[in-house]
C-alpha positions in Angstrom: 144.9 147.8 59.1 142.5 150.5 59.6 142.3 151.9 63.3 138.8 152.3 64.6 137.4 156.2 65.1 137.1 157.3 68.4 133.4 158.7 68.6 132.4 162.2 69.8 128.8 163.9 71.1 128.8 167.5 70.4 125.9 168.8 73.3 125.6 172.4 72.1 122.1 174.3 71.2 124.0 176.9 69.7 124.3 175.3 65.7 127.4 177.4 64.7 129.0 175.7 67.6 128.7 172.3 67.2 129.5 172.8 63.5 132.7 174.3 64.9 133.4 171.2 66.7 132.2 169.0 64.1 134.5 170.8 61.4 137.7 170.4 63.9 137.2 166.6 64.9 136.2 165.6 62.0 139.4 166.7 60.4 141.0 164.8 63.2 139.3 161.6 62.3 136.9 161.5 64.8 133.5 159.8 64.5 131.5 162.8 65.6 127.6 162.9 66.8 125.7 166.1 67.4 122.8 167.0 69.7 121.2 170.6 69.9 120.1 169.6 73.7 120.5 167.3 76.8 117.3 165.3 75.6 118.2 164.2 71.9 121.7 163.6 73.4 120.2 161.3 75.5 117.9 159.6 72.6 121.1 159.8 70.2 123.2 157.3 73.0 120.5 154.7 72.8 121.5 153.9 69.2 125.2 155.2 69.1 128.2 154.6 71.3 130.4 157.3 72.2 133.8 157.9 73.9 133.6 161.2 74.3 130.8 164.3 74.8 131.4 168.1 74.9 128.3 169.2 77.0 127.3 172.9 77.1 125.9 173.4 80.2 123.2 176.5 79.5 120.5 175.1 76.9 116.6 175.1 76.9 115.1 172.6 78.1 117.7 169.8 80.0 120.7 171.7 81.2 124.1 170.0 80.4 124.9 169.1 84.0 121.5 166.8 84.0 122.6 165.8 81.0 125.9 164.9 82.5 124.6 162.9 85.7 122.4 161.2 83.7 124.5 159.9 80.9 126.9 159.2 83.3 124.8 156.8 84.6 123.5 155.2 81.7 126.9 155.2 80.1 129.8 155.3 82.9 132.7 154.9 80.4 132.0 158.2 78.7 134.0 160.7 79.3 132.8 164.5 79.9 134.0 167.6 78.6 132.4 171.0 79.4 132.2 173.5 77.3 130.4 176.5 78.2 130.5 180.5 77.3 129.1 181.5 81.0 132.2 183.0 82.6 130.7 183.1 86.1 129.4 178.9 86.1 130.8 177.2 88.7 130.7 173.3 88.4 128.4 171.2 90.8 129.9 169.5 93.6 128.3 166.3 92.1 129.7 166.9 89.0 133.3 167.5 90.3 132.9 164.3 92.0 132.3 161.9 88.9 136.2 160.1 88.0 134.5 160.8 84.0 134.1 164.6 83.6 137.5 166.6 83.2 138.3 168.7 85.9 139.2 171.8 83.3 136.4 173.8 82.3 136.7 175.0 78.6 135.6 178.4 78.2 133.8 179.8 74.4 134.6 180.3 72.3 136.9 177.7 72.3 140.6 179.3 70.8 142.9 176.5 71.7 140.8 173.1 69.8 144.0 171.2 69.9 144.0 171.6 73.8 140.6 170.6 74.3 141.2 167.6 72.1 144.6 166.5 74.3 142.4 167.0 77.4 140.0 164.6 75.8 142.9 162.1 74.4 144.2 162.1 78.1 140.7 161.2 79.6 140.5 158.1 77.6 144.2 157.2 78.0 145.3 157.3 74.2 
């Protein structure tokens, strides 16, 4: 019996960052979706079920925290991991209080992708 793939959404406005995540997670048998903005990610989630989202913070248009706030309300079973290239980023208090957001923020570039994946698996209980 084939194992059901877990699905992951990569939300980042930098194409090469999205592609590096796509390559890594597809190699590990995840079903991967990607979006270049928070707005397009919310549109995608209307038709695709995702277990987790890796979210950039600073994007044009809707920022990552706004995306997480909106998506978390609509999809409470989805988990979120913040991945940002901004070393001065401080997570907002309301985001920290959400039970489905990782308490660790990953900096870009992510050097230890396995640590990121293990964080996600831990949040998903697998």
